[in-house]
C-alpha positions as a printed Julia matrix, in Angstrom:
346×3 Matrix{Float64}:
  6.12  102.06  -57.33
  6.38   98.41  -58.25
  3.19   96.55  -58.76
  2.36   93.89  -56.23
  2.92   90.39  -57.47
 -0.37   88.76  -56.74
  1.06   85.43  -57.7
  3.48   85.36  -54.65
  2.44   82.9   -51.91
  1.33   84.34  -48.39
  3.81   84.34  -45.42
  3.78   81.18  -43.37
  3.11   81.67  -39.53
  5.73   80.27  -37.08
  5.0    76.88  -35.78
  3.39   76.52  -32.32
  6.35   74.59  -30.95
  8.71   77.47  -31.61
  6.42   79.91  -29.83
  6.21   77.76  -26.71
  9.99   77.37  -26.66
 10.48   81.15  -26.74
  8.08   81.68  -23.82
  9.85   79.06  -21.76
 13.2    80.73  -22.36
 11.81   84.11  -21.13
 10.42   82.61  -17.96
 13.59   80.73  -17.12
 15.53   83.71  -15.56
 12.65   84.51  -13.24
 12.5    80.98  -12.0
 16.24   80.97  -11.41
 16.21   84.1    -9.06
 17.47   83.4    -5.45
 14.81   83.2    -2.69
 14.34   86.31   -0.33
 15.21   86.43    3.44
 12.84   84.54    5.7
 10.25   86.71    7.57
 11.37   87.99   11.03
  9.6    86.68   14.1
  6.88   89.0    15.39
  8.44   89.34   18.85
 11.66   90.82   17.34
  9.64   93.44   15.49
  7.74   94.33   18.67
 10.94   94.63   20.73
 12.5    96.89   18.13
  9.46   99.2    18.18
  9.5    99.33   21.99
 13.23  100.18   22.01
 12.7   102.99   19.5
  9.86  104.45   21.55
 11.89  104.32   24.76
 14.83  106.04   23.08
 12.56  108.74   21.69
 10.95  109.33   25.11
 14.34  109.49   26.85
 15.59  112.09   24.4
 12.42  114.15   24.8
 12.59  113.92   28.6
 16.22  115.02   28.58
 15.45  118.05   26.42
 12.61  119.15   28.72
 14.76  118.65   31.81
 17.48  120.87   30.38
 14.88  123.42   29.29
 13.44  123.73   32.8
 16.88  124.01   34.35
 17.76  126.84   32.0
 14.39  128.47   32.73
 15.06  128.37   36.5
 18.5   129.82   35.97
 17.1   132.6    33.78
 14.44  133.43   36.38
 17.06  133.64   39.12
 19.24  135.96   37.06
 16.27  138.14   36.12
 15.17  138.49   39.76
 18.71  139.25   40.9
 19.09  141.93   38.23
 15.72  143.49   39.09
 16.56  143.59   42.81
 19.92  145.21   42.18
 18.42  147.78   39.83
 15.63  148.56   42.3
 18.07  149.05   45.17
 20.34  151.29   43.15
 17.54  153.32   41.55
 16.63  156.81   42.67
 14.15  158.99   40.83
 15.97  161.17   38.34
 16.53  164.76   39.42
 17.17  167.74   37.2
 18.69  169.94   39.9
 18.05  171.14   43.45
 15.34  169.14   45.14
 13.89  167.96   48.45
 14.92  164.43   49.39
 12.04  162.29   50.66
 12.34  159.2    52.85
  9.19  157.3    53.84
  8.84  155.79   57.33
  5.73  153.63   57.01
  4.38  150.74   59.01
  5.99  148.93   61.88
  9.62  149.73   62.57
 11.14  146.25   62.57
 14.23  144.48   61.3
 12.31  142.56   58.62
  9.91  145.34   57.62
 10.08  148.12   55.05
 10.81  150.59   57.85
 13.88  148.7    59.04
 17.05  150.44   60.13
 18.9   148.86   57.2
 16.51  150.34   54.61
 16.2   153.73   56.26
 19.92  154.19   56.9
 20.7   153.27   53.29
 18.19  155.86   52.06
 19.51  158.49   54.48
 23.09  158.04   53.26
 22.03  158.4    49.62
 20.0   161.54   50.36
 22.68  163.25   52.42
 25.44  162.44   49.95
 23.51  163.88   46.98
 24.71  167.46   46.54
 21.44  168.42   44.8
 19.37  167.43   47.84
 18.75  170.69   49.71
 17.21  169.01   52.75
 15.83  165.67   53.87
 12.17  165.09   54.75
 11.03  162.07   56.74
  7.38  161.43   55.94
  6.14  159.34   58.87
  3.07  157.17   59.22
  3.97  154.54   61.8
  2.75  153.23   65.17
  6.34  152.55   66.24
  8.13  149.29   66.8
 11.56  148.14   67.84
 13.47  150.6    70.07
 16.69  149.11   68.73
 15.81  149.82   65.09
 14.54  153.3    65.98
 17.7   154.04   67.97
 19.94  153.05   65.06
 18.07  155.39   62.7
 18.08  158.24   65.26
 21.84  157.98   65.78
 22.52  157.86   62.04
 20.41  160.96   61.36
 22.35  162.94   63.94
 25.67  161.72   62.55
 24.78  162.58   58.94
 23.4   165.99   59.92
 26.69  166.9    61.56
 28.76  165.56   58.67
 26.84  167.12   55.76
 25.29  170.18   57.41
 21.82  169.52   56.0
 18.46  170.11   57.62
 16.08  167.26   58.37
 12.33  167.75   58.67
  9.77  165.23   59.9
  6.29  165.37   58.34
  3.64  163.33   60.16
  0.63  162.01   58.31
 -1.72  159.75   60.28
  0.46  158.62   63.17
  3.87  159.14   64.72
  3.91  157.12   67.92
  6.43  155.38   70.15
  9.46  154.28   68.08
  8.38  156.47   65.16
  8.47  159.52   67.43
 11.89  158.34   68.66
 13.08  158.8    65.05
 11.16  162.04   64.52
 12.87  163.91   67.37
 16.16  163.67   65.45
 14.69  166.13   62.91
 15.23  169.87   63.13
 11.47  170.46   62.97
  8.36  168.27   63.17
  5.34  169.14   61.01
  1.95  167.52   61.67
 -1.66  167.64   60.58
 -4.01  168.97   63.24
 -5.57  165.49   63.51
 -2.35  163.44   63.45
 -1.65  161.18   66.43
  1.65  162.01   68.11
  3.42  160.76   71.24
  3.15  157.47   73.12
  6.53  157.96   74.77
  6.75  154.73   76.69
  7.88  151.11   76.55
  5.86  147.93   76.88
  6.49  144.21   77.11
  3.46  141.99   76.67
  2.56  138.33   76.54
 -0.01  135.77   77.67
 -0.37  133.33   80.54
 -1.89  129.88   80.0
 -1.59  128.33   83.46
 -5.33  128.57   84.24
 -6.32  126.97   80.93
 -3.74  124.25   81.44
 -5.15  123.4    84.85
 -8.66  123.09   83.44
 -7.42  120.85   80.64
 -5.29  118.76   82.95
 -2.06  119.7    81.2
  1.14  119.71   83.27
  4.1   121.94   82.36
  7.45  120.12   82.59
 10.2   122.69   82.22
 13.86  121.82   82.83
 16.4   124.65   82.94
 20.12  125.04   83.57
 20.25  128.44   85.23
 17.85  129.77   87.84
 16.38  132.44   85.55
 16.43  130.63   82.21
 12.67  130.07   82.26
 11.96  133.72   82.95
  8.56  134.95   81.71
  7.61  131.5    80.42
  3.9   131.8    79.49
  3.18  128.23   80.6
  4.55  128.69   84.12
  3.1   130.73   87.01
  4.34  134.31   87.34
  7.46  134.85   89.4
  7.63  138.14   91.29
 11.41  138.28   91.07
 11.31  137.86   87.29
  8.53  140.42   86.93
 10.52  142.97   88.94
 13.6   142.35   86.79
 11.65  142.8    83.55
 10.02  145.96   84.9
 13.42  147.42   85.77
 14.73  146.58   82.31
 11.93  148.3    80.4
 12.19  151.25   82.79
 15.81  151.68   81.7
 14.73  151.66   78.06
 12.04  154.21   78.89
 14.65  156.5    80.44
 16.73  156.2    77.27
 13.67  157.22   75.25
 13.02  160.2    77.52
 16.63  161.35   77.21
 16.41  161.21   73.41
 13.19  163.26   73.37
 14.65  165.89   75.68
 17.8   166.07   73.6
 15.89  166.39   70.34
 13.2   168.85   71.44
 15.25  170.89   73.9
 13.56  173.99   75.24
 10.61  173.6    72.88
  9.3   170.74   75.03
  6.7   171.73   77.65
  7.06  168.8    79.99
  4.27  167.79   82.36
  3.22  164.71   84.28
  1.69  163.05   81.2
  4.43  163.81   78.68
  6.34  160.57   79.21
  3.43  158.47   80.48
  2.69  156.75   77.17
 -0.24  159.0    76.24
 -0.59  160.36   72.72
 -2.24  163.54   71.41
 -3.61  165.0    68.23
 -1.38  167.23   66.16
 -2.8   170.49   67.45
 -2.27  169.51   71.1
  1.16  168.06   70.29
  2.23  171.5    69.02
  0.92  173.13   72.19
  2.95  170.72   74.35
  6.08  171.19   72.29
  6.11  167.66   70.86
  5.73  169.11   67.34
  6.42  172.48   65.75
  3.92  173.47   63.04
  1.05  172.39   60.83
  2.21  171.35   57.38
  2.48  168.55   54.83
  5.19  167.41   52.45
  4.36  169.85   49.65
  4.27  172.76   52.09
  7.64  171.89   53.59
  9.29  171.39   50.2
  7.85  174.61   48.76
  7.87  177.01   51.71
 10.57  175.7    54.04
 13.19  173.95   51.92
 12.5   176.18   48.89
 12.99  173.21   46.57
  9.57  172.22   45.29
 10.74  169.18   43.37
 10.61  166.07   45.57
 12.8   163.04   44.92
 11.98  159.79   46.72
 15.05  157.99   48.09
 13.05  155.28   49.88
 14.01  151.74   48.8
 10.66  150.3    47.72
 10.14  146.56   47.51
  9.25  145.49   43.97
  7.72  142.33   42.51
 11.13  140.74   42.04
 12.02  141.21   45.7
  8.71  139.77   46.82
  9.3   136.73   44.63
 12.84  136.47   45.93
 11.61  136.48   49.53
  8.83  134.01   48.86
 10.71  131.57   46.7
 14.27  132.53   47.57
 15.3   129.28   49.18
 13.77  127.01   46.55
 14.95  129.14   43.64
 18.46  129.31   45.03
 18.52  125.55   45.42
 17.18  125.12   41.91
 19.81  127.42   40.49
 22.63  125.56   42.21
 21.25  122.25   41.01
 20.89  123.55   37.45
 24.47  124.78   37.4
 25.75  121.48   38.74
 23.72  119.17   36.54
 23.61  121.16   33.3
 25.08  119.04   30.48
 25.06  119.25   26.65
 22.21  117.69   24.69
 22.79  114.16   23.52
């Protein structure tokens, strides 16, 4: 190392003027920068925010609208599929069996025991080669003579075509139109306490003329045709109309009687009360020839048909069908609207 020369003079600091000049030169570029854009008016900012919110809400509303349309369409398709599967479904069978068809409740065009439902079930049962016989399990107070007549005629036609036996098994009640159907069977089995019979026809209604007079209400009925207002409940009874209606139901009664005689044949022990509209318990019905034996479904399948396995061919209404009936019109309209208005997301 070289020794420090202590005799050298100390470094001289820069003058103050030079320092100030350097600071001014550094600040000069900043002062020369161009001014920024002027601030936007507050109303423009507010309008832009409102427009953005409206656009966001419109897009969200559109997505939900499309979602609900697709949901309606999916529900319609699901109900339609469930209804079709239910109508085409029959309990699986592994071989020879007894075919069961339920006749329950009122026999009416819109009920479960309608001719449409029963005839469909009858055709399926008769056409199944594994079905050894058909059993009608009946618990019905009767109903429409038209619906009962359609079922009766179809049973006789299918019996002749397929050469299969049909047995009617009565539970609680087999009256009026239900008995009309039952006499198409080869044999009728009852419980000793079942109610059987009521071979008759009725036409009922109400008359309000007395109440109208007390209330001061006047009936103003205009008709084109002398008999167009026949059996109007708000008009006084007309003997001519009553006689005509009585003759008409008497004809239907004679049709019913002919069907019973044809179905029961020599087994029927006819007396003055047989076709009077009375009904009897099962034990008395057997004595009068209106039924054949005591027995239930299991007994008939096991001892008579000799095919203990029972397969139900009755078309049962499921949840999907109930929904379809209750909401059918609105759902159908919603589906059509969804198909028409469905568009891609924007």
